[in-house]
C-alpha positions in Angstrom: 0.2 -16.1 17.9 1.0 -12.8 16.1 0.8 -12.6 12.3 3.5 -10.7 10.4 2.5 -9.9 6.8 5.3 -8.8 4.5 4.1 -6.1 2.1 7.1 -5.6 -0.1 7.6 -4.2 -3.6 5.9 -2.1 -6.1 2.1 -2.2 -5.6 0.2 -3.8 -8.5 -3.1 -5.5 -9.0 -2.9 -9.3 -9.0 -0.6 -11.6 -7.2 2.8 -11.0 -5.7 5.9 -12.6 -7.1 7.5 -14.2 -4.1 11.2 -15.2 -4.2 14.1 -16.1 -1.9 15.0 -12.4 -1.5 11.4 -11.2 -1.0 8.9 -9.9 -3.6 9.6 -7.1 -6.1 5.9 -6.8 -6.8 3.3 -6.5 -4.0 0.1 -7.9 -5.5 -3.2 -6.8 -3.9 -4.7 -10.3 -4.2 -1.9 -11.9 -2.3 -1.8 -9.3 0.5 -5.6 -9.1 0.8 -5.8 -12.9 1.2 -3.0 -12.8 3.8 -4.9 -10.1 5.9 -8.2 -12.0 5.6 -6.6 -15.3 6.6 -4.9 -13.7 9.6 -8.0 -11.9 10.6 -10.2 -15.0 10.5 -7.6 -17.3 12.3 -8.8 -17.4 15.9 -5.3 -18.2 17.1 -3.9 -15.0 15.7 -4.3 -12.2 18.3 -2.7 -9.3 16.5 -1.4 -8.4 13.0 1.8 -6.6 12.0 2.0 -5.3 8.4 5.7 -4.9 7.6 5.8 -2.4 4.7 8.7 -1.8 2.3 7.2 -0.1 -0.7 7.4 3.2 -2.6 3.8 2.8 -3.9 2.3 1.9 -7.2 -1.3 1.3 -8.3 -3.9 3.4 -6.6 -6.6 0.8 -7.2 -4.5 -2.0 -5.7 -3.6 0.2 -2.7 -7.3 0.9 -2.1 -8.2 -2.8 -2.3 -5.7 -3.6 0.4 -6.8 -0.6 2.5 -10.3 -2.0 2.4 -9.2 -5.3 3.8 -7.3 -3.5 6.6 -10.4 -1.5 7.4 -12.4 -4.7 7.8 -9.8 -5.8 10.3 -9.8 -2.6 12.4 -13.4 -1.5 12.3 -16.0 -3.4 10.3 -15.7 -7.2 10.9 -17.2 -7.2 14.4 -16.4 -10.9 15.1 -12.7 -10.7 14.0 -11.5 -7.2 14.9 -7.9 -7.4 16.2 -5.0 -5.0 16.8 -3.3 -4.0 13.5 0.1 -2.5 13.5 1.9 -0.9 10.5 5.7 -1.3 10.7 7.6 0.8 8.2 10.9 -0.5 6.9 13.1 1.5 4.5 10.3 3.0 2.5 6.5 3.3 3.1 5.5 6.1 0.8 2.6 6.9 -1.5 0.7 3.6 -1.8 3.0 2.3 1.0 1.6 5.0 3.2 -2.0 4.5 1.8 -2.0 0.9 3.2 -0.6 2.0 6.5 -2.9 4.9 7.4 -5.8 2.7 8.6 -3.6 0.8 11.1 -4.2 1.2 14.9 -0.5 2.2 15.3 2.1 3.3 12.8 5.7 2.8 13.7 8.6 3.7 11.5 12.4 3.8 11.8 13.9 7.2 12.2 15.3 7.0 8.7 12.2 5.6 7.0 11.1 7.5 3.8 7.3 8.0 4.2 4.5 10.3 3.3 4.3 11.1 -0.5 0.5 11.6 -0.2 -0.2 12.4 -3.8 -1.0 11.0 -7.2 0.8 11.1 -10.5 -0.5 10.2 -13.9 1.1 10.1 -17.3 0.3 9.4 -20.9 3.4 8.8 -23.1 3.9 10.0 -26.6 6.2 8.0 -28.8 5.2 9.5 -32.2 8.5 11.4 -32.8 10.6 8.3 -31.8 8.6 6.1 -34.2 9.1 8.6 -37.0 12.8 8.8 -36.3 13.3 5.0 -36.6 11.0 4.8 -39.6 7.8 3.4 -38.2 4.7 4.9 -39.7 1.2 4.5 -38.2 -2.2 4.6 -39.7 -5.3 4.8 -37.5 -8.3 2.6 -37.8 -10.7 3.1 -34.9 -14.3 2.9 -33.8 -15.4 5.5 -31.4 -14.3 9.1 -30.9 -12.1 8.3 -27.9 -11.1 4.7 -28.5 -7.4 5.8 -28.9 -7.5 7.7 -25.7 -4.3 6.1 -24.3 -2.4 5.6 -27.5 1.2 6.5 -27.4 1.3 7.4 -31.1 0.2 11.1 -30.9 0.1 14.1 -28.7 -2.6 14.4 -26.1 -5.5 16.8 -26.8 -7.2 19.2 -24.4 -10.2 17.0 -23.8 -8.0 14.1 -22.8 -5.8 16.3 -20.6 -8.9 17.4 -18.7 -10.2 13.9 -18.2 -6.8 12.6 -17.0 -6.5 15.5 -14.6 -10.0 15.0 -13.2 -9.2 11.3 -12.6 -6.0 12.3 -10.8 -7.8 14.8 -8.6 -10.5 12.3 -7.7 -7.9 9.7 -6.6 -6.0 12.4 -4.6 -9.1 13.5 -2.7 -9.9 9.8 -1.9 -6.3 9.3 -0.7 -6.6 12.3 1.7 -9.9 11.1 2.9 -8.4 7.7 3.8 -5.7 9.5 5.7 -8.1 11.6 7.6 -10.3 8.6 8.5 -7.3 6.6 9.7 -5.4 9.2 11.6 -7.2 10.4 14.7 -5.0 13.5 15.1 -6.1 14.9 11.7 -9.6 16.4 11.7 -11.8 17.3 8.7 -10.9 20.9 9.2 -7.2 20.4 9.0 -5.6 21.3 5.7 -3.9 18.0 4.9 -2.3 19.6 1.8 0.3 21.0 4.3 1.8 17.5 4.5 0.5 16.1 1.3 1.0 17.2 -2.3 3.6 14.5 -2.7 5.9 15.6 0.1 8.2 13.0 1.6 9.5 12.8 5.2 11.9 10.8 7.2 10.4 8.8 10.1 11.7 11.4 12.6 10.1 14.3 10.7 6.8 12.4 10.2 6.3 12.4 14.0 5.1 15.9 13.6 7.4 18.0 15.7 8.3 20.2 12.7 5.2 19.7 10.6 1.6 20.6 11.3 0.5 17.1 12.4 2.1 13.7 12.6 1.8 11.0 10.0 3.0 8.2 12.3 2.7 7.4 16.0 6.2 6.5 17.0 9.6 5.5 15.8 11.3 2.2 16.5 12.4 -1.1 15.2 10.6 -4.1 13.9 10.9 -5.7 17.3 9.3 -2.7 18.8 6.4 -3.2 16.4 6.0 -6.8 17.6 6.0 -5.6 21.2 3.3 -3.0 20.5 1.2 -5.7 18.9 1.8 -8.0 21.8 0.8 -5.3 24.3 -2.3 -4.3 22.3 -3.4 -8.0 22.2 -3.0 -8.3 26.0 -0.1 -10.8 25.7 2.4 -9.0 27.9 5.0 -11.2 29.4 3.7 -14.2 27.5 5.5 -16.4 25.0 4.3 -15.7 21.5 4.6 -17.4 18.1 5.2 -15.4 14.9 3.2 -16.6 11.9 4.5 -15.2 8.7 2.4 -14.3 5.6 2.0 -14.6 2.7 2.3 -18.3 3.2 3.5 -20.0 0.0 4.0 -23.6 -0.9 7.6 -24.2 -1.9 8.2 -25.9 -5.2 10.5 -28.4 -3.5 7.7 -29.7 -1.4 5.5 -30.1 -4.4 7.9 -32.8 -5.8 6.7 -35.1 -3.0 3.1 -34.2 -3.0 0.5 -36.6 -4.3 -1.1 -35.5 -7.7 -4.7 -34.4 -7.6 -7.2 -37.3 -8.1 
């Protein structure tokens, strides 16, 4: 058996929102559970993570990355081949969760990369004044209104937000260095980072300092790579899809809890 985990949608903390056309939100809880279940299933011999995401929450991305690292390096009893298969988009957080895979395969037209972090703090004060909404502040603590949208940001808050963004960006680059054997600590990853995006073809590295993926190909090619990595060449395989959900129709006929 080979597990195929569909990691689709904007990355957020919590659970995915599965639907008939796939999820629009990729919840870290759902994907982490799927990876863990596939890793601990002795019948599963390899895992393919099928990614279609432009990113989202840095925290949620890191939580999923951690579960992948357990599968590729740390869980000595359950380490198994892990293949990242990029669909239309696997950028920012979508690349974050791919970089630890044993092999990364993208289509020639996949949009990937976008190794970077953005942060924002909105200010709605002029809009509220324009529509006649007045605000009075009652707060406890000098910075309790840090993320309020009712006033301009001050210099102290700007420095703190920038420091947090820089810290996440450095961590993101470290994850990429750790996961990609062709990128050493001495390489200047900023040459392909800083939010730059690449097609699958360009990400191979022929026209950039170093490659962000291993090869280009289709989803079926990713299955074949997983099959070969698991030593299942020329054998019949069964695809087990994750996340596994219990359909509401089946619940109509299930027995109620005692």
